[in-house]
C-alpha positions as CSV (number, residue, x, y, z in Angstrom):
1,X,149.8,308.8,129.6
2,X,146.3,307.7,130.5
3,X,144.8,309.2,133.7
4,X,141.7,308.2,135.7
5,X,140.2,308.8,139.1
6,X,140.0,306.1,141.8
7,X,139.5,305.8,145.5
8,X,141.9,304.1,147.9
9,X,140.0,301.2,149.6
10,X,142.9,299.3,151.3
11,X,146.6,299.6,152.0
12,X,148.9,296.8,152.9
13,X,152.5,297.4,154.2
14,X,155.5,295.2,154.7
15,X,158.8,296.9,155.4
16,X,159.2,299.4,152.6
17,X,156.7,297.7,150.3
18,X,153.1,298.9,149.8
19,X,150.2,297.4,148.0
20,X,147.4,299.9,147.5
21,X,144.0,298.7,146.5
22,X,141.7,301.1,144.6
23,X,138.1,301.2,143.5
24,X,137.8,302.4,139.9
25,X,134.3,302.3,138.3
26,X,133.3,299.4,140.6
27,X,136.4,297.4,139.6
28,X,139.4,296.8,141.8
29,X,142.9,297.9,140.9
30,X,146.2,297.2,142.7
31,X,149.4,299.3,142.8
32,X,152.7,298.1,144.0
33,X,154.9,300.9,145.4
34,X,158.2,301.3,147.3
35,X,157.3,304.9,148.3
36,X,154.0,306.0,149.5
37,X,153.0,309.5,150.6
38,X,151.7,309.7,154.2
39,X,148.7,311.6,152.6
40,X,147.5,308.4,150.9
41,X,144.9,306.9,153.2
42,X,141.8,304.8,152.9
43,X,139.0,306.8,151.1
44,X,141.5,309.2,149.5
45,X,140.7,310.0,145.9
46,X,143.6,310.0,143.6
47,X,144.4,310.4,139.9
48,X,146.1,307.3,138.7
49,X,148.4,307.2,135.7
50,X,149.5,304.5,133.3
51,X,151.6,304.6,130.1
52,X,149.7,303.4,127.1
53,X,152.5,301.0,126.3
54,X,151.9,299.3,129.6
55,X,148.3,298.4,128.9
56,X,148.0,294.9,127.5
57,X,144.9,293.8,125.5
58,X,143.4,290.3,125.6
59,X,140.5,289.2,123.5
60,X,140.3,285.6,124.6
61,X,141.0,286.2,128.3
62,X,142.3,283.3,130.4
63,X,141.7,284.0,134.1
64,X,144.8,282.1,135.2
65,X,147.3,285.0,134.8
66,X,149.5,286.7,137.4
67,X,148.4,290.2,136.4
68,X,146.3,291.7,139.2
69,X,144.6,294.4,137.2
70,X,142.0,293.2,134.8
71,X,139.5,295.7,133.4
72,X,136.6,294.9,131.2
73,X,136.7,297.3,128.2
74,X,135.3,297.9,124.7
75,X,137.4,299.0,121.8
76,X,136.1,302.4,120.5
77,X,138.8,303.5,118.2
78,X,141.8,301.9,116.3
79,X,144.5,303.8,114.6
80,X,147.2,301.6,113.0
81,X,150.4,303.0,111.7
82,X,153.3,301.2,110.0
83,X,154.7,299.9,113.3
84,X,152.3,300.7,116.1
85,X,148.6,300.7,116.7
86,X,146.7,303.0,119.1
87,X,143.7,301.3,120.6
88,X,141.2,303.4,122.5
89,X,139.4,301.5,125.2
90,X,136.2,302.5,127.0
91,X,135.8,301.4,130.5
92,X,132.3,302.6,131.3
93,X,132.7,306.4,130.8
94,X,136.5,306.5,131.0
95,X,138.8,306.2,128.0
96,X,142.3,304.6,128.2
97,X,144.7,304.2,125.3
98,X,146.8,301.1,124.7
99,X,149.7,301.2,122.2
100,X,150.6,297.8,120.8
101,X,152.5,296.7,117.7
102,X,150.8,296.8,114.4
103,X,151.5,293.1,113.9
104,X,149.7,292.3,117.3
105,X,146.7,294.4,116.3
106,X,146.4,292.6,112.9
107,X,147.1,289.1,114.4
108,X,144.3,289.7,117.0
109,X,141.9,290.9,114.4
110,X,140.9,293.8,116.6
111,X,137.7,295.6,115.6
112,X,135.8,298.6,117.0
113,X,133.1,297.3,119.3
114,X,135.1,294.2,120.4
115,X,134.9,293.4,124.2
116,X,138.4,292.9,125.6
117,X,140.3,292.8,128.8
118,X,142.8,295.5,129.6
119,X,145.6,294.1,131.7
120,X,147.9,296.3,133.8
121,X,150.7,295.1,136.0
122,X,150.5,296.5,139.6
123,X,154.0,297.9,139.3
124,X,153.0,299.9,136.1
125,X,150.3,301.9,137.9
126,X,151.2,305.1,139.7
127,X,149.5,307.9,141.6
128,X,150.0,311.2,139.7
129,X,147.9,313.4,142.0
130,X,146.1,313.3,145.4
131,X,142.7,314.9,145.0
């Protein structure tokens, strides 16, 4: 799991559905949730969690995409195995890991220092801890 700290800046509710908006390093993130603790309020700091397999990497980003969470990142480390590749991404001073197939890593010709977009679906982001 990759973890990072963010601050709640907006909460929208409709029936049992919640969309929580966060500020993470001056970038906005959105989380879709069916359950939301009553302790989650605007200005609450939280630790967010994302599985490395749920972080998509785009080199040639097209802005017309339905994914809400788009984070500008730089590749700082690549470890390719036989089947999978571990790609470490720096988003300012935070490090996230993306695990993709080895064939995708090779096809995209990923290199250390490449600027990429990390894409995260709002339903894949979760709150692991209220700070």
